[in-house]
C-alpha positions as a Markdown table, in Angstrom:
| # | Residue | x | y | z |
|---|---|---|---|---|
| 1 | Met | -17.4 | 33.7 | 61.5 |
| 2 | Asn | -16.5 | 35.5 | 64.7 |
| 3 | His | -15.0 | 32.3 | 66.2 |
| 4 | Phe | -12.7 | 32.1 | 63.1 |
| 5 | Leu | -11.7 | 35.8 | 63.3 |
| 6 | Arg | -10.7 | 35.5 | 67.0 |
| 7 | Ala | -8.1 | 32.9 | 66.3 |
| 8 | Thr | -4.5 | 34.0 | 66.8 |
| 9 | Pro | -2.0 | 34.0 | 63.8 |
| 10 | Ser | -0.5 | 30.8 | 65.1 |
| 11 | Ala | -4.0 | 29.2 | 65.0 |
| 12 | Val | -4.8 | 30.5 | 61.5 |
| 13 | Ser | -1.6 | 29.3 | 60.0 |
| 14 | Val | -3.3 | 26.0 | 59.2 |
| 15 | Thr | -4.2 | 25.2 | 55.5 |
| 16 | Cys | -7.6 | 25.7 | 54.0 |
| 17 | Leu | -8.3 | 22.0 | 54.5 |
| 18 | Gln | -7.7 | 22.4 | 58.2 |
| 19 | Gln | -10.2 | 25.1 | 58.8 |
| 20 | Ser | -12.8 | 22.7 | 60.2 |
| 21 | Ser | -10.4 | 21.6 | 62.9 |
| 22 | Ala | -9.8 | 25.3 | 63.9 |
| 23 | His | -13.6 | 25.7 | 64.0 |
| 24 | Arg | -14.0 | 23.0 | 66.6 |
| 25 | Asp | -11.4 | 24.5 | 68.8 |
| 26 | His | -12.7 | 28.1 | 68.7 |
| 27 | Glu | -14.0 | 28.0 | 72.2 |
| 28 | Lys | -10.6 | 27.1 | 73.6 |
| 29 | Val | -8.8 | 29.7 | 71.5 |
| 30 | Ser | -11.2 | 32.5 | 72.3 |
| 31 | Gln | -10.7 | 32.1 | 76.0 |
| 32 | Thr | -7.0 | 32.9 | 75.6 |
| 33 | Leu | -7.5 | 36.2 | 73.8 |
| 34 | Pro | -8.3 | 39.5 | 75.4 |
| 35 | Asn | -11.5 | 41.1 | 74.2 |
| 36 | Thr | -9.8 | 44.4 | 73.3 |
| 37 | Ala | -7.7 | 42.7 | 70.7 |
| 38 | Val | -10.6 | 41.3 | 68.8 |
| 39 | Gly | -11.3 | 44.1 | 66.3 |
| 40 | Ser | -7.8 | 44.9 | 65.2 |
| 41 | Gln | -6.7 | 41.3 | 65.4 |
| 42 | Ser | -9.6 | 40.1 | 63.4 |
| 43 | Gln | -8.6 | 42.2 | 60.4 |
| 44 | Lys | -5.1 | 40.9 | 60.5 |
| 45 | Asp | -6.2 | 37.4 | 60.9 |
| 46 | Ser | -8.6 | 37.7 | 58.0 |
| 47 | Ser | -5.9 | 39.1 | 55.8 |
| 48 | Phe | -3.4 | 36.6 | 56.9 |
| 49 | Ala | -5.8 | 33.7 | 56.4 |
| 50 | Ser | -6.6 | 34.8 | 52.9 |
| 51 | Val | -3.0 | 35.3 | 51.9 |
| 52 | His | -2.0 | 32.0 | 53.5 |
| 53 | Cys | -4.8 | 30.1 | 51.7 |
| 54 | Glu | -3.9 | 31.6 | 48.3 |
| 55 | Lys | -0.2 | 30.9 | 48.9 |
| 56 | Asp | -1.0 | 27.3 | 49.8 |
| 57 | Gln | -3.1 | 26.8 | 46.7 |
| 58 | Val | -0.3 | 28.2 | 44.5 |
| 59 | Cys | 2.2 | 26.0 | 46.3 |
| 60 | Asn | 0.0 | 22.9 | 45.6 |
| 61 | Ala | -0.4 | 23.8 | 41.9 |
| 62 | Pro | 2.8 | 22.0 | 40.7 |
| 63 | Ala | 1.8 | 18.8 | 42.5 |
| 64 | Leu | -1.7 | 19.0 | 40.9 |
| 65 | Leu | -0.2 | 19.6 | 37.5 |
| 66 | His | 2.2 | 16.7 | 37.9 |
| 67 | Lys | -0.7 | 14.5 | 38.9 |
| 68 | Gln | -2.7 | 15.5 | 35.8 |
| 69 | Ile | 0.3 | 14.9 | 33.5 |
| 70 | Ala | 0.8 | 11.5 | 35.0 |
| 71 | Met | -2.9 | 10.7 | 34.4 |
| 72 | Leu | -2.6 | 11.8 | 30.7 |
| 73 | Leu | 0.6 | 9.7 | 30.2 |
| 74 | Ser | -1.2 | 6.7 | 31.7 |
| 75 | Ala | -4.1 | 7.2 | 29.3 |
| 76 | Gly | -1.7 | 7.5 | 26.4 |
| 77 | Leu | 0.0 | 4.3 | 27.3 |
| 78 | Val | -3.4 | 2.5 | 27.4 |
| 79 | Leu | -4.2 | 3.9 | 24.0 |
| 80 | Leu | -0.9 | 2.7 | 22.5 |
| 81 | Ala | -1.4 | -0.7 | 24.0 |
| 82 | Cys | -4.9 | -0.9 | 22.5 |
| 83 | Ala | -3.4 | 0.2 | 19.1 |
| 84 | Gly | -0.9 | -2.6 | 19.3 |
| 85 | Val | -3.5 | -5.2 | 20.1 |
| 86 | Leu | -5.8 | -4.0 | 17.3 |
| 87 | Asn | -2.9 | -3.6 | 14.9 |
| 88 | Leu | -3.8 | 0.0 | 14.2 |
| 89 | Gln | -1.5 | 2.1 | 12.1 |
| 90 | Pro | -0.7 | 5.7 | 12.9 |
| 91 | Val | -1.9 | 8.3 | 10.4 |
| 92 | Trp | 1.2 | 10.5 | 10.5 |
| 93 | Gly | 3.9 | 9.7 | 8.1 |
| 94 | Lys | 1.9 | 7.0 | 6.4 |
| 95 | Lys | 2.2 | 6.8 | 2.6 |
| 96 | Pro | -1.0 | 7.0 | 0.5 |
| 97 | Gln | -2.4 | 3.6 | -0.2 |
| 98 | Gln | -1.9 | 2.6 | -3.7 |
| 99 | Glu | -4.9 | 1.7 | -5.9 |
| 100 | Thr | -5.7 | -2.0 | -5.8 |
| 101 | Glu | -4.9 | -3.8 | -9.1 |
| 102 | Thr | -7.5 | -6.3 | -10.1 |
| 103 | Leu | -8.2 | -8.1 | -13.4 |
| 104 | Ser | -11.3 | -7.2 | -15.3 |
| 105 | Asp | -13.6 | -10.0 | -16.5 |
| 106 | Ser | -12.5 | -9.5 | -20.1 |
| 107 | Asp | -8.8 | -9.7 | -19.1 |
| 108 | Ser | -9.4 | -12.8 | -17.1 |
| 109 | Gln | -11.3 | -14.6 | -19.9 |
| 110 | Phe | -8.5 | -14.0 | -22.5 |
| 111 | Cys | -6.4 | -16.9 | -21.3 |
| 112 | His | -7.3 | -20.4 | -22.4 |
| 113 | Gly | -5.8 | -23.6 | -23.8 |
| 114 | Gly | -3.2 | -24.3 | -21.1 |
| 115 | Leu | -0.3 | -22.2 | -22.5 |
| 116 | Arg | 2.4 | -21.8 | -20.0 |
| 117 | Leu | 5.1 | -19.1 | -19.6 |
| 118 | Ile | 8.2 | -19.9 | -17.6 |
| 119 | Tyr | 10.6 | -17.1 | -16.5 |
| 120 | Pro | 13.5 | -17.6 | -14.0 |
| 121 | Glu | 11.4 | -16.6 | -11.0 |
| 122 | Leu | 7.9 | -16.4 | -12.4 |
| 123 | Glu | 5.6 | -19.0 | -14.1 |
| 124 | Met | 2.2 | -18.1 | -15.6 |
| 125 | Ser | -0.5 | -20.3 | -17.0 |
| 126 | Ser | -3.4 | -18.0 | -16.4 |
| 127 | Cys | -4.1 | -14.3 | -16.7 |
| 128 | Thr | -2.4 | -12.4 | -14.0 |
| 129 | Ile | -1.0 | -9.0 | -12.9 |
| 130 | Val | 2.7 | -9.0 | -12.2 |
| 131 | Pro | 3.2 | -7.7 | -8.7 |
| 132 | Gln | 5.9 | -5.1 | -7.8 |
| 133 | Thr | 7.2 | -7.4 | -5.1 |
| 134 | Asp | 10.7 | -8.9 | -5.4 |
| 135 | Gly | 11.5 | -6.6 | -8.3 |
| 136 | Leu | 9.6 | -8.8 | -10.7 |
| 137 | Arg | 8.6 | -6.0 | -13.0 |
| 138 | Arg | 12.2 | -4.7 | -13.2 |
| 139 | Lys | 13.5 | -8.2 | -13.9 |
| 140 | Leu | 11.0 | -8.8 | -16.6 |
| 141 | Ser | 11.9 | -5.5 | -18.3 |
| 142 | Ser | 15.6 | -5.5 | -18.0 |
| 143 | Glu | 17.1 | -8.7 | -16.7 |
| 144 | Trp | 15.3 | -11.8 | -18.0 |
| 145 | Gly | 15.4 | -12.9 | -21.6 |
| 146 | Val | 13.2 | -15.1 | -23.7 |
| 147 | Pro | 10.8 | -17.2 | -21.6 |
| 148 | Arg | 10.2 | -20.9 | -22.0 |
| 149 | Val | 6.8 | -21.5 | -23.6 |
| 150 | Gln | 5.1 | -24.8 | -23.0 |
| 151 | Leu | 1.9 | -26.5 | -24.2 |
| 152 | Glu | 1.9 | -30.0 | -22.8 |
| 153 | His | -0.9 | -31.3 | -25.1 |
| 154 | Ala | 0.6 | -29.9 | -28.3 |
| 155 | Asp | 0.3 | -32.1 | -31.4 |
| 156 | Gln | 3.7 | -33.6 | -32.2 |
| 157 | Glu | 2.8 | -33.8 | -35.9 |
| 158 | Lys | 2.0 | -30.1 | -36.3 |
| 159 | Lys | 3.8 | -26.8 | -36.4 |
| 160 | Tyr | 2.9 | -23.7 | -34.5 |
| 161 | Thr | 3.2 | -19.9 | -34.7 |
| 162 | Leu | 3.7 | -17.9 | -31.5 |
| 163 | Met | 3.3 | -14.2 | -31.3 |
| 164 | Met | 3.7 | -11.8 | -28.3 |
| 165 | Val | 2.0 | -8.4 | -28.6 |
| 166 | Asp | 1.1 | -5.3 | -26.6 |
| 167 | Pro | -2.3 | -3.9 | -27.5 |
| 168 | Asp | -1.9 | -1.0 | -25.1 |
| 169 | Ala | 0.9 | 0.9 | -26.8 |
| 170 | Pro | 1.7 | 3.6 | -25.7 |
| 171 | Ser | -1.2 | 3.3 | -23.2 |
| 172 | Arg | -4.5 | 1.5 | -22.8 |
| 173 | Arg | -6.3 | 4.8 | -22.7 |
| 174 | Ser | -4.7 | 5.9 | -26.0 |
| 175 | Pro | -3.4 | 2.9 | -27.9 |
| 176 | Thr | -2.3 | 4.8 | -31.0 |
| 177 | Arg | 0.5 | 2.3 | -31.7 |
| 178 | Ser | -1.5 | -0.9 | -31.1 |
| 179 | His | -0.5 | -3.6 | -31.5 |
| 180 | Trp | 3.2 | -3.5 | -30.7 |
| 181 | Arg | 4.9 | -6.7 | -31.8 |
| 182 | His | 7.3 | -8.0 | -29.2 |
| 183 | Trp | 8.0 | -11.5 | -30.5 |
| 184 | Leu | 7.1 | -13.6 | -33.5 |
| 185 | Val | 8.2 | -17.2 | -34.0 |
| 186 | Val | 6.9 | -19.6 | -36.7 |
| 187 | Asp | 7.5 | -23.3 | -37.6 |
| 188 | Ile | 7.6 | -24.4 | -34.0 |
| 189 | Leu | 7.5 | -28.2 | -33.7 |
| 190 | Gly | 4.8 | -29.6 | -31.5 |
| 191 | Ser | 7.3 | -31.9 | -29.8 |
| 192 | Asp | 9.5 | -28.9 | -28.8 |
| 193 | Leu | 6.4 | -27.1 | -27.5 |
| 194 | Gln | 5.5 | -30.0 | -25.3 |
| 195 | Lys | 8.9 | -29.7 | -23.6 |
| 196 | Gly | 8.9 | -25.9 | -23.4 |
| 197 | Asp | 11.9 | -25.6 | -25.6 |
| 198 | Ile | 10.8 | -23.8 | -28.8 |
| 199 | Lys | 13.3 | -23.6 | -31.8 |
| 200 | Gly | 11.3 | -22.2 | -34.7 |
| 201 | Ser | 12.1 | -19.5 | -37.2 |
| 202 | Val | 12.3 | -16.1 | -35.5 |
| 203 | Leu | 10.6 | -13.4 | -37.6 |
| 204 | Thr | 10.8 | -10.8 | -34.8 |
| 205 | Glu | 13.4 | -11.0 | -32.0 |
| 206 | Tyr | 12.1 | -11.1 | -28.5 |
| 207 | Arg | 11.7 | -7.7 | -26.9 |
| 208 | Pro | 10.9 | -7.7 | -23.1 |
| 209 | Pro | 7.9 | -5.9 | -21.8 |
| 210 | Ser | 8.8 | -2.3 | -21.2 |
| 211 | Pro | 5.8 | -0.1 | -20.6 |
| 212 | Pro | 6.5 | 3.6 | -20.6 |
| 213 | Ala | 6.3 | 5.4 | -17.2 |
| 214 | Asn | 3.0 | 6.7 | -16.0 |
| 215 | Thr | 0.9 | 4.8 | -18.7 |
| 216 | Gly | -0.7 | 2.3 | -16.4 |
| 217 | Leu | -1.0 | -1.4 | -16.9 |
| 218 | His | -0.1 | -2.9 | -20.2 |
| 219 | Arg | -1.3 | -6.3 | -21.5 |
| 220 | Tyr | 1.3 | -8.6 | -22.8 |
| 221 | Gln | -0.4 | -11.3 | -24.8 |
| 222 | Phe | 1.0 | -14.6 | -26.1 |
| 223 | Leu | -1.1 | -16.2 | -28.8 |
| 224 | Leu | -0.4 | -19.7 | -30.2 |
| 225 | Phe | -1.7 | -20.8 | -33.6 |
| 226 | Glu | -1.6 | -24.1 | -35.4 |
| 227 | Gln | 0.0 | -23.7 | -38.9 |
| 228 | Pro | -1.5 | -25.1 | -42.0 |
| 229 | Ser | 0.7 | -27.6 | -43.8 |
| 230 | Asp | 1.3 | -25.6 | -46.9 |
| 231 | Gly | 3.3 | -22.4 | -47.6 |
| 232 | Pro | 5.9 | -20.3 | -45.7 |
| 233 | Ile | 4.9 | -17.6 | -43.2 |
| 234 | Thr | 6.7 | -14.3 | -43.5 |
| 235 | Leu | 6.4 | -10.6 | -42.6 |
| 236 | Ser | 5.9 | -8.1 | -45.4 |
| 237 | Glu | 8.4 | -5.4 | -46.0 |
| 238 | Lys | 6.1 | -2.9 | -44.5 |
| 239 | Glu | 5.6 | -5.0 | -41.4 |
| 240 | Lys | 9.4 | -5.4 | -41.0 |
| 241 | Ser | 9.9 | -1.7 | -41.0 |
| 242 | Ser | 8.0 | -1.1 | -37.8 |
| 243 | Leu | 7.0 | -2.9 | -34.7 |
| 244 | Gly | 4.0 | -0.7 | -33.9 |
| 245 | Asn | 0.6 | -0.5 | -35.5 |
| 246 | Trp | 0.8 | -4.2 | -36.4 |
| 247 | Asp | -2.4 | -6.1 | -37.0 |
| 248 | Pro | -2.1 | -9.7 | -35.7 |
| 249 | Gln | -5.5 | -10.6 | -36.9 |
| 250 | Ala | -4.8 | -9.6 | -40.5 |
| 251 | Phe | -1.5 | -11.5 | -40.3 |
| 252 | Ala | -3.3 | -14.7 | -39.1 |
| 253 | Glu | -5.9 | -14.4 | -41.8 |
| 254 | Arg | -3.3 | -13.9 | -44.5 |
| 255 | Phe | -1.7 | -17.3 | -43.7 |
| 256 | Gly | -4.8 | -19.2 | -42.7 |
| 257 | Leu | -3.9 | -19.5 | -39.1 |
| 258 | Gly | -7.5 | -19.2 | -37.8 |
| 259 | Ser | -8.1 | -18.6 | -34.1 |
| 260 | Pro | -5.4 | -19.1 | -31.5 |
| 261 | Val | -5.5 | -22.6 | -30.0 |
| 262 | Ala | -4.1 | -21.3 | -26.7 |
| 263 | Ser | -3.3 | -17.9 | -25.2 |
| 264 | Val | -2.1 | -16.3 | -22.0 |
| 265 | Gln | -1.3 | -12.8 | -20.9 |
| 266 | Phe | 0.2 | -10.9 | -18.0 |
| 267 | Leu | -0.3 | -7.3 | -17.1 |
| 268 | Met | 2.3 | -4.9 | -15.7 |
| 269 | Cys | 3.2 | -1.3 | -15.6 |
| 270 | Asn | 6.5 | 0.5 | -15.5 |
| 271 | Ala | 8.8 | -0.9 | -12.8 |
| 272 | Lys | 9.3 | 2.6 | -11.3 |
| 273 | Asp | 5.6 | 3.5 | -11.2 |
């Protein structure tokens, strides 16, 4: 280290990265210095070199920091580009995913016979869950009226009874008011049923599906029966007094309607759920 300590202040004023160059030139530099100045000068040079090196490192710190920031930004842009290609969604601000709505086997098997419901923007001939899209649930509950009901292969020589019920009143978990009668029409001509333009005797006016909030999916079932040729079909006074707790099976047995020849249902929950 003696060769480095003999260097003059002007020679030591190089950066830490230039020390190797000063080392190669020590022979030339030492020849220009008097031997008497070596001791005192070496202490000054050592102190000066240390301070200068530390200062130089501090001065280079902002440049190093900027370089690191630039590298991080570049990496971030690469990650964002990859997210775009892979169609990844950010976690922050994302709404919780809603539970998937699917039909159970029993709900799917309820529908049979080719009965068709026709609303202004919705047609159904098989069991389905009404989606929330396009405001369909809201329209079913508050905007659309009586649907067209069609059975293309209905017998023109016969009359039919149509009922619409909700077996999940007030909820499927606790159906204490099941079945809720939404619509009941009798003496429907087969020819009108073929065209989807029923004009029978209305025993219960149509009431649109209106499941209470936070009660989950409700089944709205449409059941079509062939009527026997004899006797009128009416509601009892007790049945007229309430829409809830109605027994459609007992009603069908009372008038000899038998099993439904066709049925269809849709499921929906409250439009605001």
